[in-house]
N, C-alpha and C positions, 0 to 999 in steps of 0.2 A: 122148414122152408124147402120147397122143391127147387132143384136146379135144372133149368131148361137148357138142353144140349142139342147142338146141331152136329151131325156126323158127316164128315167130309172124306170120302175115300172112293176111288174108282172101281172098287170091287164090291159088288152087291152083297156077296156072301160074308165079307168082312163086316159090312154095316149091319147085316142081320144079326150076326153073332154079338157084336157090340151092343146093339139095341136090346137084345135078349138079356144080356148080362147086366146092363145098367138098369133096365127097367124092373128087373127082379129084385133090386135092392130098395125100392120104395122112395128113396130121396131124390132120384133122378127122373127126369122126363125127357125123352127124345122127341123134340118138337119138329124135327126136319132131317132130311138127308140130302146129300148131293154127291155127284161123281166128278165134278170139276169146279174150278175156282169160280167161273162165271155163274154156274148154278148155285153155288154156295152163297155168293153175294146176293143173288136174287131171293133165295130162300131165307137168308138173314133178315132182309127187309120185310118179309111177310110174317115170319114166325117170332122174331125178336128173342133169340136165345140168349142166355147168360154166358154160355161157353161154347166154343167150337172145338171139336176134337178133329184135328187136321193131319191127313197123311202128307208125305212129301212127294212121293212118285205118283203123278197123275198126268193124263193127257193134257196137252196145252200148257197153261200156266202151272208151274209146280207149287207145292204147298208152302214153301219159303216165300215165294213172290206173293202168293195168295194171302199169307199172313200180313205182309206189309200193306196189302190193299185193304184188308180187314181193319187194320189199326188206323188207316187213314179215313175210311168211311164209317166204321163203327167202333170208335175208341172205347166205348163202354163195355164191348164184348171182349171177354178174355179168349185167348187162343192157346191151346195146349196141343203140341206136336205129339202124334202117335206114329212111330215109324220103325221100320226094320233096320235102318242105318245107324250104326254106333260110332261113326267117325266124328271127332270133335269139330271138325270143319263144319259139318252140318249143324251141329248144336250151336256153334258160334253164330253161323248165319242166321239161324232161326231166331235166336235171342235178339240179335241185331235188328231183325225184321219186326220184332215186337212180341214174339211168343213169350208166354209166361211160364213155359215148362216144356220138357221133352222126355217122353216115356217111350221105351222100347217095346215093340209089339210082342216079344218073347218074355217080357217081364211078368212076374206073378200078377194074377188078376187084381189082388188087393192094391197093387201099385197105382192102378188107374184110379181107384177110389181116392186114395190118399193124395194123388196129384190133383185130382179135380178139387177136392176140398182145400188143399194148400193154395191152389191158384185163386179159388173163389174168396179165400180169406186174405188175399193181397200178397201172398208169397210166391216164390218161384220154386219149381220142383224139377228134379232130375232123377232118372232111374238110378239105382245104386251103382250099376256098372259104369255109368257115365260120371256119376259123382266121384268115384274113385279115380278116374282118370283126370278129372278136373282138379282134384286135390294135389296131384303130383306137381311139385315145383319144377319149373324149367329155369335153370340159372344162367342160360346163355342168351345174350340179347340177339344172337342170330336166329333165334326162334321167332322173333317178331316179324310181322308182316310189314310191307312198305307203308301201309296206312298207319300201322302202330308206331313206326319210326316217326312218321310225320306228326302224329299226336304228341309223341315225346318232345319233339322240338318246340311245339307250341307250349307244352307244360313247362319247359325250361325257360320260356320267355315270361312265365308268370301268368299265363292267360287262363281265365275261368272256363268251365265247360261251355257256357253260353257263347264266349268269345270264340272258342275253337269251333263250335258248331257253325257260327256265322261265317268265319274265315273259310271253312272247308265245305260249306253248303251241306251240312249234316244236321240231323236232329240232336238235341241235347241227350236224348236217351241213347242214341248211337255212340256218342262220344263217352258217355258214362260206361257203356258196355266195353268199349275199347280200353278204357282205364282199367276195368276189372280184369280184362284178359291180359293186359301188360303186367299187372301186379301178380297175377296167377303164374304166368310164364317165367317171371323173374324171381318168384318166391318172396315178393315184397308184401309187407302188411299194411303199413300206414301211409297216409298222404305225404307226410313229411319225408319219408324215405323214398317215395316215388319221385317227388320233386328234386331231391338230392341226386338220385340216379339220373333223372332227365338232364340236370345241369351238367353232370360229369360226362354223360353220353354226348351232349351237345359239344362240349369242349373237345372230347376225343375225336368227334366227327370233323370238327373244324381244323384240328391239328393234322388230320390225315388228308384233308382236301387240298 
C-alpha cells in the first residue's frame, strides 16, 4: 500500500531533498508540496494525502498552529512534525495540537521511515533523542504548568476527561495529553496514583491558601 504524503516546509531545497529520499523507497508517494499553512490546507483539499510532514518554522502561521488547523479540517490526515527544534516545549505543543509524532531533522534518515510507518499504523513516534528526554521523570510538581495544575484540581474532584474538557473549553484529546504530561513530569505510572496525587495536591493547595 502506497502512503500518500504532503510536504510542508518553506525551504524548497528541503522539500526537494525529502521528496527524493521518500520516493526512492517505493512505498511512499509525494502528492503535493507547500511552503505555508494556507498553501498546505489548499493542497490537502486537492491531493488528499494520508500524511503531512510538517515543519514548525514557517512564514505566517507556524507548523504547530497549522497542525491544529489540519486536525480540525482534515481529521483523517495524520500530521508528523519534522523540525530542527528539540525543546520539549515544542514537542508538547505539537502533540497537543494533534500531531502524531515529532522527528528531528538531524535524525538518521531511517527514523523518518519508521516514524511514518508508526503514525500510519496508529501509533505516536518521537525521535530517539526526544524519547530519552520524555522518559526522564520529573518528581517536583513545580515543574507543572498553570494549565496542568488546573487539570489536577479537576482530577481531584473526580471529573472525567470529557467533563474536564467541557469545563475548560478544551478537546478531550488535549486533556488526555495534559494527563500524560503530568504523569511523565511526576514520575507517576497509573491512573489511581495520579488521582491520589491530585487529591493530596488539592489539599496542600487549600491548606496554603
